[in-house]
N, C-alpha and C positions, 0 to 999 in steps of 0.2 A: 677391593683387593681379593676378596674370597672368590669372586667370579673368575678373576684372572688365574688364580691358582687351580681352580676346578678345570678350566679350559686347558691350561698347561698340562694338568694331569691326564686329561682325556687324550690330548694329542700325544703325549709322551707314551702312555700305555698302549694306545692303538698302533703306534709305529714300532713299538718294541718287538712285535711279533714278526715284522718284516725286515728289520735292520739288525746289524751287528750290535751286540750289547756287551758291556763290561761293567765292572764294579770297582769302587775304590773305598778303602777304609782309611780313616786318617784323623789327625788332630788339627783343630782350627775351624774357623768360621766358614771355610770353603766346604766343610763337611757338615754344616748345620748346627754346630755348637762346639763344645770342648772336644768331644770325640764323636764321630758319626760315620755313616755309610751313604754313599751316593751310587746310583745306577746311571751309566752313560748309554745313550742311544745315538749311534752314528747316523747322521742325516745325509751327509755326503762325504767325500774324501777329506774335507778340511773342517767340517763342523760336527760337533756333538751337542746334544741337549742332555742335561742331567737334572735329577731330582733326588733329594735324599732327606734324611733326618738325623739329628744328633742329640746328644745329652747336654742339657743345661741344668743348672741347679733348680730343682723344684718342678721341672717339666721337660718337654721335648722341644727341640728347635727344628727348623726346617731350612732347606735351601733349594733353589731351582734356578737354572740358568743355561748358559751356552759356553762352549770352549771352541775357540777358533785356532786351529793348528797352523802355525806359520811354516813349520817344517816337521820332520819326524819327531823332534824332541821339544820344541818350543811352542808354547801356546799362550793365547790371550784368553782371559776368563772374565765373564760378566755374570753376576748372579744377584738374586734378591733373596734375602733370608735373615735369619738370626745373626746379628753381628755385634751385639753389645750385651754384656752381663754385668750388672752392678754388684760389686763385691759386698758380701755380707747380707745380701737380699736374694729373693727368688725372682727379681725383676729382670726380664730380658727384652730386647727391642730388635726391630728389623730395619733393614735398609738396603740400598743398592751398593754393590761392591764391584770393584774392577781389579784385575790382577794380571801379572805376568808369571808364567810357570815354566818349569823345566822338568821333563819326565826322563829319567836316566835310562829307562828301558823303552823309550818311545811310547807308542800306543800299545805295546805288548806289556807283559807283567814287569813290574819294577817300582822303585821308589820315585815319587814326584814331589816337588816343592813349588809353592806359589807365594809370591810376594803380593799381598792384597792391600788395596787402598779402600778403607771402609767409610761409608757415609753414616756418621753418628748423629745426624740431625735430630732424629726422634729421641735418641738416648740423652742428648744434651738438653732437650726440652724438659725432661723429667728428673734429671740428676744434676747434682752440683759437684764440683771438685774433680771432674774427669781431667786427668793430666796426660793421658796417653795420646799418641800422635794420630792414631787411626790407620797406621800402617803395620800390618802383622804378617807373620809367616804361617802358612799351612803346610803340613807335611803328611803324605799318605802313601799307600801302597796300592797299585793298580792290579786287579785280578781279571784275567780274561777267560775265566772258567764258566761264563754264562752263555 
């Protein structure tokens, strides 16, 4: 998994000098933790890659993935990153996540929300008593000042 993240990082940062970039700050696992920041790199007119980090209790979380824009405001999101924090502990787990999002300002500046379906397989292996559904909202603000 570490090799995958390193390769994704190399591709992400090598293309960021040639492509349009934007950033988002927000709350939720789509931003790498409870709160975090992601940088988006436009690959083509409908696809963005993103990578970021967020705050989780006791450490930093991460997220990396892709956004597929269906139109100017609606997007599908797929990412891998921190998606489960066990209450009362410093334990966090990673998994694959899928979502449907809406950006009120489109790809320009503005508020965006994502309804995310989280894969909590790893979290469930190590914790007991998880009663959440694995469907959560992420909310953020997109910045095009990059």
